[in-house]
Each structure stands twice: as C-alpha cells, then as structure tokens.
PDB file of N, CA, C and O in Angstrom:
ATOM      1  N   MET A   1     -15.431 -10.692  15.037  1.00  0.00           N
ATOM      2  CA  MET A   1     -15.288 -11.302  13.840  1.00  0.00           C
ATOM      3  C   MET A   1     -14.027 -12.383  13.925  1.00  0.00           C
ATOM      4  O   MET A   1     -13.419 -12.526  14.985  1.00  0.00           O
ATOM      5  N   HIS A   2     -13.625 -13.251  12.540  1.00  0.00           N
ATOM      6  CA  HIS A   2     -12.786 -14.418  12.780  1.00  0.00           C
ATOM      7  C   HIS A   2     -11.463 -13.438  12.221  1.00  0.00           C
ATOM      8  O   HIS A   2     -11.505 -12.469  11.462  1.00  0.00           O
ATOM      9  N   THR A   3     -10.691 -13.857  12.665  1.00  0.00           N
ATOM     10  CA  THR A   3      -9.249 -13.425  11.953  1.00  0.00           C
ATOM     11  C   THR A   3      -8.764 -13.509  10.567  1.00  0.00           C
ATOM     12  O   THR A   3      -7.945 -12.705  10.123  1.00  0.00           O
ATOM     13  N   ALA A   4      -9.281 -14.517   9.851  1.00  0.00           N
ATOM     14  CA  ALA A   4      -9.248 -14.651   8.584  1.00  0.00           C
ATOM     15  C   ALA A   4     -10.038 -13.642   7.929  1.00  0.00           C
ATOM     16  O   ALA A   4      -9.748 -13.240   6.802  1.00  0.00           O
ATOM     17  N   LEU A   5     -11.178 -13.150   8.690  1.00  0.00           N
ATOM     18  CA  LEU A   5     -11.805 -12.178   7.569  1.00  0.00           C
ATOM     19  C   LEU A   5     -10.875 -10.681   8.080  1.00  0.00           C
ATOM     20  O   LEU A   5     -10.381  -9.956   7.217  1.00  0.00           O
ATOM     21  N   GLN A   6     -10.773 -10.453   9.169  1.00  0.00           N
ATOM     22  CA  GLN A   6      -9.712  -8.814   9.890  1.00  0.00           C
ATOM     23  C   GLN A   6      -8.699  -9.088   9.042  1.00  0.00           C
ATOM     24  O   GLN A   6      -8.339  -7.954   8.727  1.00  0.00           O
ATOM     25  N   LEU A   7      -7.983  -9.861   8.449  1.00  0.00           N
ATOM     26  CA  LEU A   7      -6.687 -10.155   7.744  1.00  0.00           C
ATOM     27  C   LEU A   7      -6.875  -9.535   6.245  1.00  0.00           C
ATOM     28  O   LEU A   7      -6.073  -8.946   5.520  1.00  0.00           O
ATOM     29  N   ALA A   8      -8.513  -9.967   6.024  1.00  0.00           N
ATOM     30  CA  ALA A   8      -8.763 -10.175   4.250  1.00  0.00           C
ATOM     31  C   ALA A   8      -8.904  -8.464   4.433  1.00  0.00           C
ATOM     32  O   ALA A   8      -8.269  -7.734   3.672  1.00  0.00           O
ATOM     33  N   ILE A   9      -9.550  -8.044   5.214  1.00  0.00           N
ATOM     34  CA  ILE A   9     -10.123  -6.749   5.206  1.00  0.00           C
ATOM     35  C   ILE A   9      -8.788  -5.892   5.224  1.00  0.00           C
ATOM     36  O   ILE A   9      -8.565  -5.072   4.334  1.00  0.00           O
ATOM     37  N   LEU A  10      -7.922  -6.113   6.259  1.00  0.00           N
ATOM     38  CA  LEU A  10      -7.066  -5.118   6.056  1.00  0.00           C
ATOM     39  C   LEU A  10      -6.224  -5.020   5.116  1.00  0.00           C
ATOM     40  O   LEU A  10      -5.705  -3.916   4.952  1.00  0.00           O
ATOM     41  N   MET A  11      -5.846  -6.137   4.231  1.00  0.00           N
ATOM     42  CA  MET A  11      -5.282  -6.543   3.031  1.00  0.00           C
ATOM     43  C   MET A  11      -5.498  -5.371   1.849  1.00  0.00           C
ATOM     44  O   MET A  11      -4.691  -4.765   1.144  1.00  0.00           O
ATOM     45  N   LEU A  12      -7.337  -5.324   1.987  1.00  0.00           N
ATOM     46  CA  LEU A  12      -7.957  -4.870   0.945  1.00  0.00           C
ATOM     47  C   LEU A  12      -7.610  -2.949   1.254  1.00  0.00           C
ATOM     48  O   LEU A  12      -7.176  -2.043   0.543  1.00  0.00           O
ATOM     49  N   VAL A  13      -7.992  -3.028   2.405  1.00  0.00           N
ATOM     50  CA  VAL A  13      -7.606  -1.639   2.930  1.00  0.00           C
ATOM     51  C   VAL A  13      -6.131  -1.133   2.412  1.00  0.00           C
ATOM     52  O   VAL A  13      -5.971  -0.018   1.914  1.00  0.00           O
ATOM     53  N   ALA A  14      -4.830  -2.308   2.630  1.00  0.00           N
ATOM     54  CA  ALA A  14      -3.555  -1.911   2.010  1.00  0.00           C
ATOM     55  C   ALA A  14      -3.487  -1.613   0.863  1.00  0.00           C
ATOM     56  O   ALA A  14      -3.016  -0.646   0.265  1.00  0.00           O
ATOM     57  N   LEU A  15      -4.189  -2.857   0.460  1.00  0.00           N
ATOM     58  CA  LEU A  15      -4.221  -2.361  -1.018  1.00  0.00           C
ATOM     59  C   LEU A  15      -5.147  -1.303  -1.959  1.00  0.00           C
ATOM     60  O   LEU A  15      -4.758  -1.071  -3.104  1.00  0.00           O
ATOM     61  N   ALA A  16      -6.196  -0.762  -1.527  1.00  0.00           N
ATOM     62  CA  ALA A  16      -6.919   0.322  -1.730  1.00  0.00           C
ATOM     63  C   ALA A  16      -6.251   1.389  -1.491  1.00  0.00           C
ATOM     64  O   ALA A  16      -6.291   2.121  -2.480  1.00  0.00           O
ATOM     65  N   PHE A  17      -5.632   1.844  -0.614  1.00  0.00           N
ATOM     66  CA  PHE A  17      -4.937   3.100   0.126  1.00  0.00           C
ATOM     67  C   PHE A  17      -3.593   3.096  -0.920  1.00  0.00           C
ATOM     68  O   PHE A  17      -3.205   4.161  -1.401  1.00  0.00           O
ATOM     69  N   ASN A  18      -2.975   1.922  -1.205  1.00  0.00           N
ATOM     70  CA  ASN A  18      -2.147   2.547  -1.912  1.00  0.00           C
ATOM     71  C   ASN A  18      -1.879   2.443  -3.158  1.00  0.00           C
ATOM     72  O   ASN A  18      -0.790   2.786  -3.618  1.00  0.00           O
ATOM     73  N   ILE A  19      -2.903   1.921  -3.916  1.00  0.00           N
ATOM     74  CA  ILE A  19      -3.270   2.556  -5.222  1.00  0.00           C
ATOM     75  C   ILE A  19      -3.031   3.794  -5.763  1.00  0.00           C
ATOM     76  O   ILE A  19      -2.385   3.939  -6.801  1.00  0.00           O
ATOM     77  N   PRO A  20      -3.604   4.884  -5.001  1.00  0.00           N
ATOM     78  CA  PRO A  20      -3.350   6.277  -5.319  1.00  0.00           C
ATOM     79  C   PRO A  20      -1.644   6.620  -4.741  1.00  0.00           C
ATOM     80  O   PRO A  20      -0.960   7.473  -5.306  1.00  0.00           O
ATOM     81  N   MET A  21      -1.280   6.049  -3.901  1.00  0.00           N
ATOM     82  CA  MET A  21       0.071   6.477  -3.339  1.00  0.00           C
ATOM     83  C   MET A  21       0.696   6.071  -4.337  1.00  0.00           C
ATOM     84  O   MET A  21       1.267   7.035  -4.847  1.00  0.00           O
ATOM     85  N   GLY A  22       0.975   4.713  -5.140  1.00  0.00           N
ATOM     86  CA  GLY A  22       1.615   4.245  -6.225  1.00  0.00           C
ATOM     87  C   GLY A  22       1.231   5.373  -7.763  1.00  0.00           C
ATOM     88  O   GLY A  22       1.916   5.616  -8.756  1.00  0.00           O
ATOM     89  N   TYR A  23      -0.014   5.797  -7.394  1.00  0.00           N
ATOM     90  CA  TYR A  23      -0.258   6.422  -8.988  1.00  0.00           C
ATOM     91  C   TYR A  23       0.634   7.726  -8.937  1.00  0.00           C
ATOM     92  O   TYR A  23       1.429   7.993  -9.838  1.00  0.00           O
ATOM     93  N   LEU A  24       0.474   8.407  -7.979  1.00  0.00           N
ATOM     94  CA  LEU A  24       1.381   9.464  -7.325  1.00  0.00           C
ATOM     95  C   LEU A  24       2.965   9.452  -7.198  1.00  0.00           C
ATOM     96  O   LEU A  24       3.660  10.292  -7.770  1.00  0.00           O
ATOM     97  N   ARG A  25       3.402   8.592  -6.528  1.00  0.00           N
ATOM     98  CA  ARG A  25       4.431   8.091  -6.569  1.00  0.00           C
ATOM     99  C   ARG A  25       5.437   8.268  -8.185  1.00  0.00           C
ATOM    100  O   ARG A  25       6.525   8.816  -8.361  1.00  0.00           O
ATOM    101  N   GLU A  26       4.751   7.732  -8.917  1.00  0.00           N
ATOM    102  CA  GLU A  26       5.352   7.568 -10.210  1.00  0.00           C
ATOM    103  C   GLU A  26       5.506   8.825 -11.091  1.00  0.00           C
ATOM    104  O   GLU A  26       5.979   8.844 -12.227  1.00  0.00           O
ATOM    105  N   THR A  27       4.892  10.178 -10.180  1.00  0.00           N
ATOM    106  CA  THR A  27       4.983  11.253 -10.867  1.00  0.00           C
ATOM    107  C   THR A  27       6.294  11.967  -9.940  1.00  0.00           C
ATOM    108  O   THR A  27       6.426  13.179 -10.110  1.00  0.00           O
ATOM    109  N   CYS A  28       7.232  11.313  -9.008  1.00  0.00           N
ATOM    110  CA  CYS A  28       7.757  11.820  -8.693  1.00  0.00           C
ATOM    111  C   CYS A  28       9.486  11.394  -8.875  1.00  0.00           C
ATOM    112  O   CYS A  28       9.661  10.175  -8.887  1.00  0.00           O
ATOM    113  N   ARG A  29      10.485  12.056  -8.985  1.00  0.00           N
ATOM    114  CA  ARG A  29      11.920  11.487  -9.351  1.00  0.00           C
ATOM    115  C   ARG A  29      12.076  10.292  -8.720  1.00  0.00           C
ATOM    116  O   ARG A  29      11.582  10.167  -7.599  1.00  0.00           O
ATOM    117  N   LYS A  30      12.633   9.440  -9.192  1.00  0.00           N
ATOM    118  CA  LYS A  30      13.015   8.022  -7.922  1.00  0.00           C
ATOM    119  C   LYS A  30      13.964   8.456  -6.615  1.00  0.00           C
ATOM    120  O   LYS A  30      15.039   9.048  -6.517  1.00  0.00           O
ATOM    121  N   PHE A  31      13.294   8.032  -5.934  1.00  0.00           N
ATOM    122  CA  PHE A  31      14.341   8.441  -4.370  1.00  0.00           C
ATOM    123  C   PHE A  31      14.477   9.727  -4.097  1.00  0.00           C
ATOM    124  O   PHE A  31      15.541   9.954  -3.522  1.00  0.00           O
ATOM    125  N   SER A  32      13.595  10.974  -4.347  1.00  0.00           N
ATOM    126  CA  SER A  32      13.449  11.994  -4.340  1.00  0.00           C
ATOM    127  C   SER A  32      12.559  11.733  -2.936  1.00  0.00           C
ATOM    128  O   SER A  32      11.990  10.714  -2.544  1.00  0.00           O
ATOM    129  N   PRO A  33      12.706  13.469  -2.164  1.00  0.00           N
ATOM    130  CA  PRO A  33      11.698  13.293  -0.753  1.00  0.00           C
ATOM    131  C   PRO A  33      10.178  13.092  -1.427  1.00  0.00           C
ATOM    132  O   PRO A  33       9.332  12.814  -0.576  1.00  0.00           O
ATOM    133  N   GLY A  34       9.752  13.167  -2.595  1.00  0.00           N
ATOM    134  CA  GLY A  34       8.396  12.651  -2.495  1.00  0.00           C
ATOM    135  C   GLY A  34       7.925  11.568  -2.525  1.00  0.00           C
ATOM    136  O   GLY A  34       6.938  11.095  -1.962  1.00  0.00           O
ATOM    137  N   TRP A  35       9.300  10.784  -3.815  1.00  0.00           N
ATOM    138  CA  TRP A  35       8.885   9.666  -3.606  1.00  0.00           C
ATOM    139  C   TRP A  35       8.764   8.790  -2.354  1.00  0.00           C
ATOM    140  O   TRP A  35       7.729   8.208  -2.030  1.00  0.00           O
ATOM    141  N   TRP A  36       9.948   8.753  -1.669  1.00  0.00           N
ATOM    142  CA  TRP A  36       9.680   8.615   0.093  1.00  0.00           C
ATOM    143  C   TRP A  36       8.278   8.497   0.406  1.00  0.00           C
ATOM    144  O   TRP A  36       7.572   7.512   0.622  1.00  0.00           O
ATOM    145  N   PHE A  37       8.016   9.864   0.376  1.00  0.00           N
ATOM    146  CA  PHE A  37       6.491  10.000   0.900  1.00  0.00           C
ATOM    147  C   PHE A  37       5.983   9.154   0.548  1.00  0.00           C
ATOM    148  O   PHE A  37       5.655   8.477   1.522  1.00  0.00           O
ATOM    149  N   TYR A  38       5.586   8.591  -0.617  1.00  0.00           N
ATOM    150  CA  TYR A  38       4.406   8.310  -1.229  1.00  0.00           C
ATOM    151  C   TYR A  38       4.369   6.929  -0.873  1.00  0.00           C
ATOM    152  O   TYR A  38       3.345   6.342  -0.522  1.00  0.00           O
ATOM    153  N   VAL A  39       6.009   6.195  -1.012  1.00  0.00           N
ATOM    154  CA  VAL A  39       6.014   4.890  -0.886  1.00  0.00           C
ATOM    155  C   VAL A  39       6.164   4.637   0.590  1.00  0.00           C
ATOM    156  O   VAL A  39       6.056   3.421   0.749  1.00  0.00           O
ATOM    157  N   HIS A  40       6.384   5.302   1.852  1.00  0.00           N
ATOM    158  CA  HIS A  40       6.331   5.313   2.864  1.00  0.00           C
ATOM    159  C   HIS A  40       4.583   5.601   3.710  1.00  0.00           C
ATOM    160  O   HIS A  40       3.956   4.860   4.467  1.00  0.00           O
ATOM    161  N   ILE A  41       4.302   6.743   3.257  1.00  0.00           N
ATOM    162  CA  ILE A  41       3.193   7.079   4.084  1.00  0.00           C
ATOM    163  C   ILE A  41       2.105   5.974   4.498  1.00  0.00           C
ATOM    164  O   ILE A  41       1.625   6.182   5.612  1.00  0.00           O
ATOM    165  N   SER A  42       1.807   5.281   4.088  1.00  0.00           N
ATOM    166  CA  SER A  42       0.706   4.182   4.173  1.00  0.00           C
ATOM    167  C   SER A  42       1.455   3.231   5.468  1.00  0.00           C
ATOM    168  O   SER A  42       0.690   2.661   6.246  1.00  0.00           O
ATOM    169  N   ILE A  43       2.500   3.132   5.601  1.00  0.00           N
ATOM    170  CA  ILE A  43       3.062   2.216   6.670  1.00  0.00           C
ATOM    171  C   ILE A  43       2.530   2.417   7.911  1.00  0.00           C
ATOM    172  O   ILE A  43       2.151   1.453   8.577  1.00  0.00           O
ATOM    173  N   PRO A  44       2.422   3.911   8.444  1.00  0.00           N
ATOM    174  CA  PRO A  44       2.027   3.610   9.831  1.00  0.00           C
ATOM    175  C   PRO A  44       0.320   3.838   9.832  1.00  0.00           C
ATOM    176  O   PRO A  44      -0.050   3.880  11.006  1.00  0.00           O
ATOM    177  N   ILE A  45      -0.441   3.943   9.205  1.00  0.00           N
ATOM    178  CA  ILE A  45      -1.545   3.661   8.809  1.00  0.00           C
ATOM    179  C   ILE A  45      -2.153   2.246   9.003  1.00  0.00           C
ATOM    180  O   ILE A  45      -3.107   1.794   9.636  1.00  0.00           O
ATOM    181  N   ILE A  46      -1.091   1.684   8.098  1.00  0.00           N
ATOM    182  CA  ILE A  46      -1.370   0.168   8.014  1.00  0.00           C
ATOM    183  C   ILE A  46      -1.364  -0.764   9.802  1.00  0.00           C
ATOM    184  O   ILE A  46      -2.215  -1.370  10.453  1.00  0.00           O
ATOM    185  N   ILE A  47       0.115  -0.407  10.001  1.00  0.00           N
ATOM    186  CA  ILE A  47       0.352  -0.178  11.490  1.00  0.00           C
ATOM    187  C   ILE A  47      -0.559  -0.173  12.188  1.00  0.00           C
ATOM    188  O   ILE A  47      -0.893  -1.221  12.741  1.00  0.00           O
ATOM    189  N   TYR A  48      -1.175   0.868  12.367  1.00  0.00           N
ATOM    190  CA  TYR A  48      -2.068   1.795  12.924  1.00  0.00           C
ATOM    191  C   TYR A  48      -3.373   0.521  13.432  1.00  0.00           C
ATOM    192  O   TYR A  48      -3.472  -0.089  14.497  1.00  0.00           O
ATOM    193  N   LEU A  49      -4.179   0.468  12.279  1.00  0.00           N
ATOM    194  CA  LEU A  49      -5.163  -0.172  11.503  1.00  0.00           C
ATOM    195  C   LEU A  49      -4.888  -2.085  11.965  1.00  0.00           C
ATOM    196  O   LEU A  49      -5.786  -2.884  12.228  1.00  0.00           O
ATOM    197  N   ARG A  50      -3.530  -2.340  11.936  1.00  0.00           N
ATOM    198  CA  ARG A  50      -3.127  -3.874  12.337  1.00  0.00           C
ATOM    199  C   ARG A  50      -3.394  -4.057  13.776  1.00  0.00           C
ATOM    200  O   ARG A  50      -3.920  -5.043  14.292  1.00  0.00           O
ATOM    201  N   ILE A  51      -2.924  -2.877  14.425  1.00  0.00           N
ATOM    202  CA  ILE A  51      -2.872  -2.925  16.156  1.00  0.00           C
ATOM    203  C   ILE A  51      -4.136  -2.880  16.548  1.00  0.00           C
ATOM    204  O   ILE A  51      -4.405  -3.607  17.505  1.00  0.00           O
ATOM    205  N   LYS A  52      -4.997  -2.242  16.095  1.00  0.00           N
ATOM    206  CA  LYS A  52      -6.222  -1.983  16.293  1.00  0.00           C
ATOM    207  C   LYS A  52      -7.464  -2.945  15.893  1.00  0.00           C
ATOM    208  O   LYS A  52      -8.531  -2.979  16.506  1.00  0.00           O
ATOM    209  N   VAL A  53      -7.180  -3.612  14.914  1.00  0.00           N
ATOM    210  CA  VAL A  53      -7.807  -4.901  14.642  1.00  0.00           C
ATOM    211  C   VAL A  53      -7.636  -5.897  15.993  1.00  0.00           C
ATOM    212  O   VAL A  53      -8.450  -6.680  16.484  1.00  0.00           O
ATOM    213  N   GLY A  54      -6.243  -5.558  16.405  1.00  0.00           N
ATOM    214  CA  GLY A  54      -5.918  -6.938  17.316  1.00  0.00           C
ATOM    215  C   GLY A  54      -5.139  -7.997  16.694  1.00  0.00           C
ATOM    216  O   GLY A  54      -4.756  -8.927  17.405  1.00  0.00           O
ATOM    217  N   LEU A  55      -4.770  -7.966  15.077  1.00  0.00           N
ATOM    218  CA  LEU A  55      -3.902  -8.612  14.288  1.00  0.00           C
ATOM    219  C   LEU A  55      -2.508  -8.696  15.147  1.00  0.00           C
ATOM    220  O   LEU A  55      -2.256  -7.733  15.871  1.00  0.00           O
ATOM    221  N   GLY A  56      -1.571  -9.816  15.107  1.00  0.00           N
ATOM    222  CA  GLY A  56      -0.199  -9.952  15.628  1.00  0.00           C
ATOM    223  C   GLY A  56       0.745  -9.435  14.441  1.00  0.00           C
ATOM    224  O   GLY A  56       0.437  -9.090  13.300  1.00  0.00           O
ATOM    225  N   VAL A  57       2.347  -9.506  15.251  1.00  0.00           N
ATOM    226  CA  VAL A  57       3.030  -9.582  14.165  1.00  0.00           C
ATOM    227  C   VAL A  57       3.560 -10.305  13.077  1.00  0.00           C
ATOM    228  O   VAL A  57       4.267  -9.785  12.213  1.00  0.00           O
ATOM    229  N   GLN A  58       3.272 -11.359  13.097  1.00  0.00           N
ATOM    230  CA  GLN A  58       2.895 -12.694  12.526  1.00  0.00           C
ATOM    231  C   GLN A  58       2.093 -12.358  10.956  1.00  0.00           C
ATOM    232  O   GLN A  58       2.158 -13.035   9.929  1.00  0.00           O
ATOM    233  N   PHE A  59       1.388 -11.160  11.183  1.00  0.00           N
ATOM    234  CA  PHE A  59       0.759 -10.500   9.675  1.00  0.00           C
ATOM    235  C   PHE A  59       1.329  -9.652   8.932  1.00  0.00           C
ATOM    236  O   PHE A  59       1.085  -9.382   7.756  1.00  0.00           O
ATOM    237  N   ILE A  60       2.107  -9.223   9.631  1.00  0.00           N
ATOM    238  CA  ILE A  60       3.078  -7.955   8.646  1.00  0.00           C
ATOM    239  C   ILE A  60       3.144  -8.082   7.419  1.00  0.00           C
ATOM    240  O   ILE A  60       2.674  -7.227   6.669  1.00  0.00           O
ATOM    241  N   PRO A  61       3.871  -9.410   6.892  1.00  0.00           N
ATOM    242  CA  PRO A  61       4.587  -9.860   5.710  1.00  0.00           C
ATOM    243  C   PRO A  61       2.716  -9.551   4.658  1.00  0.00           C
ATOM    244  O   PRO A  61       2.606  -8.909   3.613  1.00  0.00           O
ATOM    245  N   PHE A  62       1.705 -10.176   5.335  1.00  0.00           N
ATOM    246  CA  PHE A  62       0.449  -9.903   4.335  1.00  0.00           C
ATOM    247  C   PHE A  62       0.175  -8.551   3.916  1.00  0.00           C
ATOM    248  O   PHE A  62       0.127  -8.104   2.770  1.00  0.00           O
ATOM    249  N   THR A  63      -0.004  -7.940   5.074  1.00  0.00           N
ATOM    250  CA  THR A  63      -0.395  -6.539   4.833  1.00  0.00           C
ATOM    251  C   THR A  63       0.959  -5.524   3.733  1.00  0.00           C
ATOM    252  O   THR A  63       0.787  -4.747   2.794  1.00  0.00           O
ATOM    253  N   LEU A  64       2.330  -6.052   4.471  1.00  0.00           N
ATOM    254  CA  LEU A  64       3.110  -5.283   3.686  1.00  0.00           C
ATOM    255  C   LEU A  64       3.015  -6.188   2.075  1.00  0.00           C
ATOM    256  O   LEU A  64       3.374  -5.437   1.168  1.00  0.00           O
ATOM    257  N   ALA A  65       2.700  -7.306   1.674  1.00  0.00           N
ATOM    258  CA  ALA A  65       2.725  -7.749   0.316  1.00  0.00           C
ATOM    259  C   ALA A  65       1.519  -6.933  -0.295  1.00  0.00           C
ATOM    260  O   ALA A  65       1.664  -6.561  -1.459  1.00  0.00           O
ATOM    261  N   SER A  66       0.532  -6.663   0.252  1.00  0.00           N
ATOM    262  CA  SER A  66      -0.582  -6.255   0.001  1.00  0.00           C
ATOM    263  C   SER A  66      -0.322  -4.695  -0.739  1.00  0.00           C
ATOM    264  O   SER A  66      -0.781  -4.365  -1.833  1.00  0.00           O
ATOM    265  N   ALA A  67       0.454  -3.921   0.074  1.00  0.00           N
ATOM    266  CA  ALA A  67       0.678  -2.810  -0.061  1.00  0.00           C
ATOM    267  C   ALA A  67       1.611  -2.427  -0.944  1.00  0.00           C
ATOM    268  O   ALA A  67       1.450  -1.387  -1.583  1.00  0.00           O
ATOM    269  N   VAL A  68       2.626  -3.147  -1.092  1.00  0.00           N
ATOM    270  CA  VAL A  68       3.616  -3.303  -2.251  1.00  0.00           C
ATOM    271  C   VAL A  68       2.382  -3.297  -3.684  1.00  0.00           C
ATOM    272  O   VAL A  68       2.256  -2.379  -4.494  1.00  0.00           O
ATOM    273  N   CYS A  69       1.627  -4.546  -3.657  1.00  0.00           N
ATOM    274  CA  CYS A  69       0.813  -4.915  -4.973  1.00  0.00           C
ATOM    275  C   CYS A  69       0.238  -3.471  -5.055  1.00  0.00           C
ATOM    276  O   CYS A  69       0.679  -2.832  -6.011  1.00  0.00           O
ATOM    277  N   GLY A  70      -0.525  -2.912  -4.373  1.00  0.00           N
ATOM    278  CA  GLY A  70      -1.050  -1.323  -4.377  1.00  0.00           C
ATOM    279  C   GLY A  70      -0.250  -0.379  -5.025  1.00  0.00           C
ATOM    280  O   GLY A  70      -0.600   0.115  -6.097  1.00  0.00           O
ATOM    281  N   GLN A  71       0.907  -0.055  -4.403  1.00  0.00           N
ATOM    282  CA  GLN A  71       2.103   0.709  -5.055  1.00  0.00           C
ATOM    283  C   GLN A  71       2.096   0.516  -6.921  1.00  0.00           C
ATOM    284  O   GLN A  71       1.862   1.351  -7.794  1.00  0.00           O
ATOM    285  N   VAL A  72       2.464  -0.968  -7.015  1.00  0.00           N
ATOM    286  CA  VAL A  72       3.046  -2.049  -8.271  1.00  0.00           C
ATOM    287  C   VAL A  72       1.399  -1.345  -8.897  1.00  0.00           C
ATOM    288  O   VAL A  72       1.486  -0.411  -9.695  1.00  0.00           O
ATOM    289  N   ILE A  73       0.155  -1.785  -8.540  1.00  0.00           N
ATOM    290  CA  ILE A  73      -0.913  -1.869  -9.646  1.00  0.00           C
ATOM    291  C   ILE A  73      -0.670   0.244  -9.474  1.00  0.00           C
ATOM    292  O   ILE A  73      -0.005   0.573 -10.456  1.00  0.00           O
ATOM    293  N   GLY A  74      -0.884   1.062  -8.913  1.00  0.00           N
ATOM    294  CA  GLY A  74      -0.997   2.240  -9.126  1.00  0.00           C
ATOM    295  C   GLY A  74       0.232   3.237 -10.012  1.00  0.00           C
ATOM    296  O   GLY A  74       0.179   4.394 -10.429  1.00  0.00           O
ATOM    297  N   GLY A  75       1.344   2.157 -10.061  1.00  0.00           N
ATOM    298  CA  GLY A  75       2.402   2.966 -11.072  1.00  0.00           C
ATOM    299  C   GLY A  75       2.172   2.425 -12.646  1.00  0.00           C
ATOM    300  O   GLY A  75       2.817   2.851 -13.604  1.00  0.00           O
ATOM    301  N   ARG A  76       1.124   1.403 -12.722  1.00  0.00           N
ATOM    302  CA  ARG A  76       1.177   0.634 -13.993  1.00  0.00           C
ATOM    303  C   ARG A  76      -0.109   1.450 -14.602  1.00  0.00           C
ATOM    304  O   ARG A  76      -0.406   1.593 -15.788  1.00  0.00           O
ATOM    305  N   ILE A  77      -0.714   1.892 -13.555  1.00  0.00           N
ATOM    306  CA  ILE A  77      -1.982   2.652 -13.962  1.00  0.00           C
ATOM    307  C   ILE A  77      -1.334   4.008 -13.928  1.00  0.00           C
ATOM    308  O   ILE A  77      -2.364   4.675 -14.018  1.00  0.00           O
ATOM    309  N   TYR A  78      -0.994   4.320 -13.905  1.00  0.00           N
ATOM    310  CA  TYR A  78      -0.051   6.248 -14.536  1.00  0.00           C
ATOM    311  C   TYR A  78       0.913   5.700 -15.636  1.00  0.00           C
ATOM    312  O   TYR A  78       1.080   6.423 -16.618  1.00  0.00           O
ATOM    313  N   LYS A  79       1.413   4.782 -15.595  1.00  0.00           N
ATOM    314  CA  LYS A  79       2.092   4.423 -17.025  1.00  0.00           C
ATOM    315  C   LYS A  79       1.137   4.313 -18.297  1.00  0.00           C
ATOM    316  O   LYS A  79       1.470   4.893 -19.331  1.00  0.00           O
ATOM    317  N   LYS A  80       0.056   3.641 -18.242  1.00  0.00           N
ATOM    318  CA  LYS A  80      -0.739   2.956 -19.295  1.00  0.00           C
ATOM    319  C   LYS A  80      -1.599   4.713 -19.409  1.00  0.00           C
ATOM    320  O   LYS A  80      -1.625   5.347 -20.464  1.00  0.00           O
ATOM    321  N   ARG A  81      -2.079   5.101 -18.401  1.00  0.00           N
ATOM    322  CA  ARG A  81      -2.636   6.741 -19.044  1.00  0.00           C
ATOM    323  C   ARG A  81      -1.872   7.355 -19.713  1.00  0.00           C
ATOM    324  O   ARG A  81      -2.264   8.006 -20.681  1.00  0.00           O
ATOM    325  N   ASN A  82      -0.406   7.278 -19.295  1.00  0.00           N
ATOM    326  CA  ASN A  82       0.385   7.946 -19.950  1.00  0.00           C
ATOM    327  C   ASN A  82       1.021   7.672 -20.808  1.00  0.00           C
ATOM    328  O   ASN A  82       1.854   8.452 -21.269  1.00  0.00           O
ATOM    329  N   SER A  83       0.778   6.276 -21.352  1.00  0.00           N
ATOM    330  CA  SER A  83       1.752   5.873 -22.244  1.00  0.00           C
ATOM    331  C   SER A  83       3.158   5.685 -21.845  1.00  0.00           C
ATOM    332  O   SER A  83       3.748   5.967 -22.888  1.00  0.00           O
ATOM    333  N   ILE A  84       3.932   5.423 -21.092  1.00  0.00           N
ATOM    334  CA  ILE A  84       5.035   5.666 -20.384  1.00  0.00           C
ATOM    335  C   ILE A  84       5.053   3.691 -20.359  1.00  0.00           C
ATOM    336  O   ILE A  84       4.344   2.904 -19.733  1.00  0.00           O
ATOM    337  N   GLY A  85       5.935   3.515 -21.114  1.00  0.00           N
ATOM    338  CA  GLY A  85       6.477   1.844 -21.184  1.00  0.00           C
ATOM    339  C   GLY A  85       5.366   1.209 -21.601  1.00  0.00           C
ATOM    340  O   GLY A  85       5.377  -0.010 -21.766  1.00  0.00           O
TER     341      GLY A  85
END
C-alpha cells in the first residue's frame, strides 16, 4: 500500500477515534483526571498503529493534528447538543 494511502487511513482513524473522546472530554471539569484521560488515551493507540503500518516519525504531526481535530469536533458536538456556547 502506498505511504500516502496509509497516512490518510491512519489520519481518518485518529480523527474518528477522537470524536467520541472529545465528546466525553467535555463532560469533565477541565484538567481533571478524566479530562486528561480523554485527551491522551488515543495517543498510545495512534503510535502503535503508526509503527505497525510502518510510518516514520515524520508523520507524527499529521496524526497529532487529526487527533486534535477529532477532539475539537467532539467537543463542539457536545456543546451543540447541550446548547452550551
């Protein structure tokens, strides 16, 4: 499989996994243990998948950006559903 396709799939997985984590993160008080858990739980999974697929460290910014986007999207969904902000 081509590197670009592998990266695109990994970015989509990171985004999709972090949407529910961002949603759940919004239910916790900021900087509480639950908040830290929901922010960081996807990182080891993404690292494992990146290594398993064979992508190097130069692709970390792309997967990290996808994870952050998923967190933001999940948080916005929570706020919209609960009419916050």
